N, C-alpha and C positions, 0 to 999 in steps of 0.2 A: 504494500500500500504506500502510495506517495504521501509523504508529509510535507506539503508544499510550503509551510511556513519557512523552511530553511532555504527555499529556492529563490526567493526574491532578494535583489540587492536593495540597499537602503534607498537609492534614488528612485526606485520604482514605487516606493511606498509613501513618499512624502507628499502631503497634500499641496496642490499647486493652485494658486489663484490667478497666476499669470504664466506665460510661457517661461520655462526654465531650461538650463542646459540639459541636453538629452543624455540618456544613460550611455555608458560605453557600448559600442556595437561589437558583439562577438564575431571573430573571424571564422570560427568553427562552431558547429553545433555540438554541445556537450551532451552526455547521456542525460543529465538532469534537465537540460532545456528540451530535449526530445521528449522526455516524460511530461513536461508541462504542456508542450504543443499537442501531445497525444491526449492528455486528460481533457483539455479544454475543447479539443475537436469533438470529444464524446459528449461534453456538456452542450455544445452547439447542436450536435445530432439529436440529443434528447428532446429538443424543442419541436422537432418534427413529429414526435410520438403523441398522438391525440390524448392518451391517458394522462400525460403530463400537463395538458392544457385545461383539465377539468377535474383537478384532484387536490385542491388546496389542503394542506395538512398531511398529505401522504408522502411516502418516499418516492424518489424518481425511479423509473424503470423504462426499459426499451424492449418491446416485444421482438424486435428484429435482431436483438443481440449486439447492437452496435454501440452500447455504452457500458461495458462491464466495469470499468473503473468507477463510474458514477454509481452504479448499482452496488458496488462493494463498500461504498462509503455510507456513513450515517447521515442521510439527507432528508429534508422535509421541504416541500413547497410552501412558501409563505404568501405568495401572491401570483395570480395568473391574469393575463389580459389577452383579449382578442377583439380588436376594434377595427372599424373600417374607415378608410380615407379614400380620396380620389385616386390614390396610387395603388390601392390594394389593401389586404388585411395586414394589420400590425399585431402579431401574436407572439407570445412567449411567457416567461415566468421569472420570478425571483425566488431563489431557494437558498437554504442554508446547508452547508456541508460541515458537520461537527467534527468529522474525522480530520479534515485538512484545515479547519478554521477559516472557511470561505463563505462569503455571500456572493452568489452567482446570479447575474441577470443573463438569460439566454433568449435571443431574438430568433424567431423562426424565419427561414428563408421562404422564397416563393414555392408554392406547391406545383405550379405549372410554369416551368422555366421557359419553355418556348414562347408562351404568351407574354410572360414578363419581359423577356428580351425584346419582343416585338413592340411592346408598349413603352419601353424605357425612353424618357425624354432627355434632351441635352440642355435643358434650361437651368440657369442659375438664379439664385435669390440672394439678397444681401445678407452677409453674416458678420457685419461689423460689430455686432454684439459679442461675437466670439473673439475676433482679432482684427486688427487694422488691415483694410484692403481685402478682407476675406470674402469669398463667395462660396455658397454651398449648393449642391444639387437641390432643386426646388422640391422634387418629390420626396427625397430622403428627409429633408427638413420638415415637410408637412407631416410625414409619417411619424417622425420622432415627437413632434409637438402634440400629436394625437394622444400619446400616453405619458408625456414628460411629467406633468404635474402630479398625477396619481402615483406614478412609479417612483419619482423622487421622494415623495412623502413616505412611501412604503420602505424605501431604502433607509431613510432617516430613522424610521421606527426600528428597523432591523438592526441598524448599527447601535442603537441604544440598548436593545435586548442582547446583542452579541458583540460587546465591545472588544476591540482588538482583532476582529475578523477582517481578512483582506477582501476588498470588493473587486470583483472581476466581471467584466461584460464580455460576452462572446456571441458569435453568430456565424452563419454561413450564407454566402450570396447576399441577397437583400438584407437578411438579418445581420450580416457582417457590416454592411453600410450603416445600419441603425446603431449597432454597438459602437462603431467608431465615432459617429456624430454624437451620440449620447455620452460616450465616455469623455469626449472633449469638453462638452458643456458641463458635465458633472465635476470634472477637475477644476474648471474655472470657478465653480461654485464652492470649492473647498473640499470635495469628496475625493480622497486619494483612491485611485482606481487604476487597474490595468485592463487592457483590451486585447483579446486574442481573436483575430478575424481570419476567416477561411473563404477563399474565393471572392474577396471583396471587390466590388466595382469601385471606380474612382468616385469620390464623394464631393470634391470641390476644386477650386482653382489652385494655382501654385502657392499663393500666399497662405491658404489654409493648409496645404500639404506641408509647407515649411513650419507652420505653427504646431501642427500635430507632431511632426518630427522633433521639434524642440521640447515638447512636453515629455518625450521619452517614455511613453506609456503604452505604445502600440506594438504588438507582435503580429505583423501582417503576413499571412501564409498564402502562397499560391502553388498551383500544381501544373507542371508541364505547360501545355499550350491552352489551358483553360480559357474559354472565350470571355467569361464574365469580367475578370480583372482588366480586360482590354477596353471595357465600356465604362462610361461614355468615352469617346476617343479623345486622345491628347490633342488632336488637331483642332478641336473646338474649345480648347482652353482648360480641360480637366487635367489633374495631376495626382500622382500617388505620393504619399509620404515615404520616408526611408526609416529603417531598412526593410527589405523584403526577404522572406524565408521561402526560397523557391525549391519545391520538391521536384526532383528530376526523374524519379522512378516511374515505371509504367503503371497504368490502371491495374487495380487488384493486387499489386505487389506490396509486400511488407516494407515499410519505410524504415531505413536506418539513418544514423547521424550522417553518414557519408553521402546519403541521397539528397541532402538539403544544402543548398548553397545560399550564403548570406550575400545579398545584392545591396550595395549602398548607393545612395544618391537620390534626391528628390526628383521624381519624374524620370527615373532611370529607364533607358531603352534596352537594358539587358534583362536577364531573367525571363519571366513570363512575357514581358513586352517585346522581347527580342525573338520570340518564336513566330514562325511564318504562317502555319496552318491552324487556325482556331479549332479547339477540340471541346465539344460540349460534354463528352464522356468523362474527360479529365475533371470536370466540375463536380462529379459525384464522389470522387475518391480522395479524401483528405485524411491520411493516416488511418484509413478505414472507409467503409461505405457511409459517409456522413449523413446522407439524406435517405437512408434505407427505410425509415419509418413513414416516409411520405406516400 
C-alpha cells in the first residue's frame, strides 16, 4: 500500500495565493513518482464508475477492476455532483482516503469522446481573475463554475474534519481540464493542492500555461499520440503548461518508469505534441484502462 504522505516535496504542499517558483522538475521518473501517477490515474478512473456517483458515505469501488489501489484503501465518498452546463455534464466526487491521508476530488471525463471532440470549441474567456493577461477555454471555465461554489464549500468542510490531509484533484480528458482549472483557482484561494491530469486538453493561453507552470502543482500525463492533448490546437493560441509526463509505451502495455519521458517547456512541441498521427485509442490507456467503467 502506498503511503503517499512521504511522497510529496515541501513545495508541492505549501498553500499559494499567488504564483510561486515551480517545484524542481525530475529528469527521470522514480519508482515513487510512478506509484503516484498510477494511484491517481485509478482515482481518475473511479469517477467513470456510476456507483461512485450515487453513493455518498460508501467506499469507492470499480466494477471493471481498474482501481485496485483505491479499493484497497480506507475510502469514503463525502460529496458527489452531476450537473449540466452548455458544454456537457460536470460529474465527479470528493472522497477521503484515510489510508494515505488524502482528500481527492475526481472529475469524470466525457462518456462519448467522439461527440465531445466534435463539439469542442476554440473560444477563450477572460481569466484575469486568475492571473494577468490570462485567458481560459470558455467551456472548461463554465463547467468549473457550475460546481465551484458547492465543491469549494465541501472541500473546506472536509479539511476541517480531516486536518493535515493532502488535497488532490484529478481527472481524465474533460475531467482533467476541470481538475487543472479548478486546482489553479483553489490554490489562488489558499487551498494547497496538487493536480494529476491524464489526457488533458489545452485549457488556456500561454500566459495561463506559464502561471500554472509557476504554481508547480500540476503533474500532466499524456500517452503516445493521444488526440485529446492536441486540442484545442496551439495554432489558435492555446498552450500547455510544463512539465509533461509522456508515456511512450503501447496501448494495453504495462507502464514502467523507463516508459515515461519528462518533457519540459511551456507549449512544448515535443512529447505528445510532436507525434504525427493522432490516436484516439491511446486516450483510453493511462497506466491502465482509465475509462473502463464508462
